[in-house]
C-alpha positions as CSV (number, residue, x, y, z in Angstrom):
1,X,31.2,50.9,50.2
2,X,29.1,47.7,52.2
3,X,31.5,45.0,52.6
4,X,29.5,42.2,53.1
5,X,30.5,39.1,55.5
6,X,30.3,35.3,55.3
7,X,30.7,34.4,58.8
8,X,31.5,30.4,60.0
9,X,30.8,29.7,63.8
10,X,33.3,27.1,64.7
11,X,31.0,25.2,66.9
12,X,31.8,21.1,66.6
13,X,33.1,20.8,70.3
14,X,29.8,23.2,72.1
15,X,27.3,21.0,69.8
16,X,28.7,17.9,70.6
17,X,29.2,18.5,74.2
18,X,25.9,21.0,74.9
19,X,23.9,20.1,72.6
20,X,24.4,16.3,71.7
21,X,25.6,15.3,75.6
22,X,29.0,14.0,74.7
23,X,31.8,14.2,77.3
24,X,35.1,14.6,74.9
25,X,38.6,14.6,75.7
26,X,41.1,16.6,75.4
27,X,42.8,14.9,72.9
28,X,39.5,14.8,70.7
29,X,38.8,18.4,71.3
30,X,41.7,19.1,69.5
31,X,41.4,16.9,67.1
32,X,37.9,18.2,66.4
33,X,39.3,21.6,66.3
34,X,41.9,20.8,63.8
35,X,39.0,19.2,61.8
36,X,37.5,22.9,61.5
37,X,40.9,24.2,60.3
38,X,40.9,22.2,57.3
39,X,37.4,22.2,56.6
40,X,37.8,26.1,56.3
41,X,41.2,25.9,54.2
42,X,39.2,24.2,51.3
43,X,35.7,25.8,51.9
44,X,36.5,29.3,51.8
45,X,37.8,28.8,48.1
46,X,34.4,28.3,47.1
47,X,33.5,32.0,48.5
48,X,33.6,35.0,46.2
49,X,36.8,37.0,46.9
50,X,35.0,40.8,47.4
51,X,33.0,38.6,50.4
52,X,35.1,39.1,53.6
53,X,35.4,35.2,54.8
54,X,35.4,35.2,58.7
55,X,35.2,32.2,61.1
56,X,34.3,32.8,64.7
57,X,34.6,30.5,67.4
58,X,31.7,29.6,69.8
59,X,33.6,29.4,72.8
60,X,34.7,33.1,72.5
61,X,30.7,34.2,71.5
62,X,29.5,32.0,74.5
63,X,31.9,34.0,76.8
64,X,30.9,37.3,75.6
65,X,27.1,36.3,75.9
66,X,28.2,35.1,79.8
67,X,29.8,38.8,80.1
68,X,27.7,40.7,78.9
69,X,24.6,38.8,80.8
70,X,26.5,39.1,84.3
71,X,25.1,43.2,84.7
72,X,21.6,42.0,84.5
73,X,19.5,41.7,87.9
74,X,16.8,39.6,86.1
75,X,16.1,36.0,85.3
76,X,17.8,35.1,81.7
77,X,15.7,32.8,79.3
78,X,17.9,31.2,76.6
79,X,16.9,30.1,72.8
80,X,20.2,28.3,72.5
81,X,21.9,25.7,75.1
82,X,25.1,25.3,72.6
83,X,26.4,29.1,73.4
84,X,24.2,29.8,76.6
85,X,24.6,26.7,79.0
86,X,24.0,28.5,82.3
87,X,20.6,30.0,81.2
88,X,18.0,30.1,84.6
89,X,15.5,28.3,82.1
90,X,15.3,27.5,78.1
91,X,12.7,28.2,75.1
92,X,13.2,25.2,72.9
93,X,12.8,26.5,69.8
94,X,13.5,25.4,65.8
95,X,12.5,26.4,62.7
96,X,11.3,23.3,61.4
97,X,11.7,22.1,57.9
98,X,9.3,20.5,55.8
99,X,11.6,17.8,53.6
100,X,8.9,17.3,51.0
101,X,7.9,21.3,49.9
102,X,10.4,23.1,51.9
103,X,7.8,24.9,53.8
104,X,9.3,26.1,57.4
105,X,7.5,27.1,60.2
106,X,8.5,27.8,63.9
107,X,8.0,25.1,66.1
108,X,8.9,23.3,69.5
109,X,12.5,21.3,69.1
110,X,11.7,17.9,69.2
111,X,10.4,15.8,71.9
112,X,9.5,19.3,73.7
113,X,6.5,21.0,75.0
114,X,4.3,22.9,72.6
115,X,5.6,26.5,72.1
116,X,2.5,27.7,73.8
117,X,2.9,25.7,76.7
118,X,6.8,26.6,77.1
119,X,5.9,30.4,76.9
120,X,3.0,29.7,79.8
121,X,5.6,27.8,82.0
122,X,7.4,31.3,81.8
123,X,4.9,33.6,83.5
124,X,6.9,32.4,86.9
125,X,9.8,34.8,86.1
126,X,7.5,37.9,85.3
127,X,10.5,40.2,84.0
128,X,13.3,38.3,82.4
129,X,16.5,39.0,79.7
130,X,15.6,37.0,76.0
131,X,19.3,36.0,74.7
132,X,20.0,33.7,71.7
133,X,23.0,33.5,69.9
134,X,22.2,35.5,67.1
135,X,19.6,37.0,64.4
136,X,19.6,36.6,60.3
137,X,16.3,38.2,60.0
138,X,15.0,38.5,63.3
139,X,11.4,37.6,62.7
140,X,11.7,33.9,64.9
141,X,13.1,36.0,67.9
142,X,10.2,39.0,67.2
143,X,7.6,35.6,67.0
144,X,8.8,34.4,70.7
145,X,8.8,37.6,71.9
146,X,5.2,38.6,71.1
147,X,3.9,34.6,72.8
148,X,6.1,35.7,75.8
149,X,4.1,39.2,75.6
150,X,0.8,37.5,75.3
151,X,1.7,34.9,78.1
152,X,2.2,38.0,80.7
153,X,6.0,37.9,80.6
154,X,7.6,41.4,80.3
155,X,11.1,40.9,78.1
156,X,13.6,44.0,79.6
157,X,16.1,43.6,77.0
158,X,16.8,40.8,74.2
159,X,20.8,40.2,74.2
160,X,22.2,38.3,71.1
161,X,25.9,36.9,70.2
162,X,25.5,38.0,66.4
163,X,23.2,39.8,64.4
164,X,22.8,40.9,60.9
165,X,22.0,44.9,60.6
166,X,18.8,44.4,58.8
167,X,17.6,42.3,61.8
168,X,18.8,44.7,64.6
169,X,16.7,47.6,62.8
170,X,14.0,45.3,62.7
171,X,14.2,43.9,66.3
172,X,14.6,47.6,68.2
173,X,11.9,48.8,66.5
174,X,9.7,46.5,68.8
175,X,12.2,45.9,71.5
176,X,15.5,47.5,73.6
177,X,18.3,44.9,72.2
178,X,21.9,44.8,72.9
179,X,23.7,42.7,70.3
180,X,27.4,42.0,70.7
181,X,28.7,41.1,67.2
182,X,27.1,43.5,64.1
183,X,27.6,42.3,60.4
184,X,26.2,43.0,56.7
185,X,26.0,39.6,56.3
186,X,26.3,37.4,52.8
187,X,25.6,35.0,55.0
188,X,25.9,33.3,58.5
189,X,26.1,29.5,58.7
190,X,27.3,27.3,62.0
191,X,29.7,24.6,61.4
192,X,27.8,22.1,62.6
193,X,25.2,22.3,59.6
194,X,27.9,22.0,57.3
195,X,29.0,19.0,58.4
196,X,25.8,17.5,58.3
197,X,25.6,16.8,62.6
198,X,22.8,18.9,62.5
199,X,21.0,21.0,60.2
200,X,17.2,21.9,59.2
201,X,15.1,20.1,61.9
202,X,11.9,17.9,60.3
203,X,11.2,16.2,63.7
204,X,10.9,13.2,65.1
205,X,10.5,9.2,63.3
206,X,10.4,6.2,65.2
207,X,12.1,7.8,68.4
208,X,14.9,9.7,66.5
209,X,15.5,13.2,65.8
210,X,15.6,14.0,62.1
211,X,17.5,17.0,60.4
212,X,18.5,18.2,56.7
213,X,22.2,18.4,56.4
214,X,23.1,21.6,54.4
215,X,24.6,19.8,52.1
216,X,21.0,18.9,50.3
217,X,20.1,22.9,49.5
218,X,23.4,24.9,49.7
219,X,22.5,27.4,46.6
220,X,19.6,28.4,49.1
221,X,20.6,27.7,52.8
222,X,24.7,28.6,52.6
223,X,24.6,31.0,49.3
224,X,27.0,28.4,47.5
225,X,26.9,29.5,43.9
226,X,25.3,26.4,41.4
227,X,28.5,25.9,39.8
228,X,30.3,25.2,43.1
229,X,27.5,23.4,45.0
230,X,29.0,19.6,43.7
231,X,32.3,20.6,45.1
232,X,31.3,22.0,48.2
233,X,28.6,19.2,49.1
234,X,31.8,16.9,48.4
235,X,34.0,18.5,51.3
236,X,31.3,18.5,53.7
237,X,30.4,15.1,53.1
238,X,33.9,13.7,53.4
239,X,34.7,16.2,56.8
240,X,31.1,14.5,58.0
241,X,32.8,10.9,57.4
242,X,35.7,12.1,59.4
243,X,34.3,13.3,62.3
244,X,31.7,10.8,62.5
245,X,34.3,8.0,61.9
246,X,36.5,9.6,64.7
247,X,33.9,9.7,67.3
248,X,32.6,6.0,66.3
249,X,36.2,4.7,66.8
250,X,36.1,6.4,70.4
251,X,33.2,4.8,71.2
252,X,30.6,7.6,71.4
253,X,26.6,6.6,71.2
254,X,26.4,7.8,67.4
255,X,22.3,7.6,67.5
256,X,22.2,10.7,69.7
257,X,23.6,12.9,66.3
258,X,20.2,12.2,65.5
259,X,19.3,10.7,61.5
260,X,20.1,13.1,58.6
261,X,17.3,12.6,55.8
262,X,17.2,13.9,52.3
263,X,15.5,17.5,50.9
264,X,12.7,16.5,48.5
265,X,11.6,20.0,48.0
266,X,13.1,22.2,45.5
């Protein structure tokens, strides 16, 4: 019997420090970790009881990745700054969502060079280790690795912290791959997306990054049943208010979080 896992990555502290650029005090980190605990206590009740409910700390995955990378002599190129803070270089890649239609395309992160130009810059490394936090389907990694290959960059190996069994099989048909944590996913969500300090990127408007929080489309993006959608959205928004309120009280520049926008698509 196949056991499916609903995995939540506990990544709020790492996101705020490594992606947003906040310098969190120890007291603030403890408070954010406590908020994660309370959120998950409420969230898990909305996941079917026959599903394995698992949370994993981003710090632990990050340490696993760093340990695995220590054996390689080739430059490490990462697709993720939150989980891999010490790579030689980064490809700023995202899945950009059109808020009007829901159409998704692979694109550069807001404010970064076009993907083709980023790939050209990687030619200086000749042979690399390509690393990312993980893969759900594997299609984005395949597209990026093929783009690098076309620019003459040889990928010695792909290293992933987390992957579905399906993505792992798909990637291994084309590349040498090491995965540190394998799952049969019911779903895999990063907590920052549920709590609404990140989500589906939509681009930049008036100089600020915009994104769609997952509470805008919980059934499709987080595999929440229709009958639980409104209740889960309320939980997500309530904890967003708690987190953002704490950051505001402690004097952090909330504009760095970006601007959440509505999802108009079906």
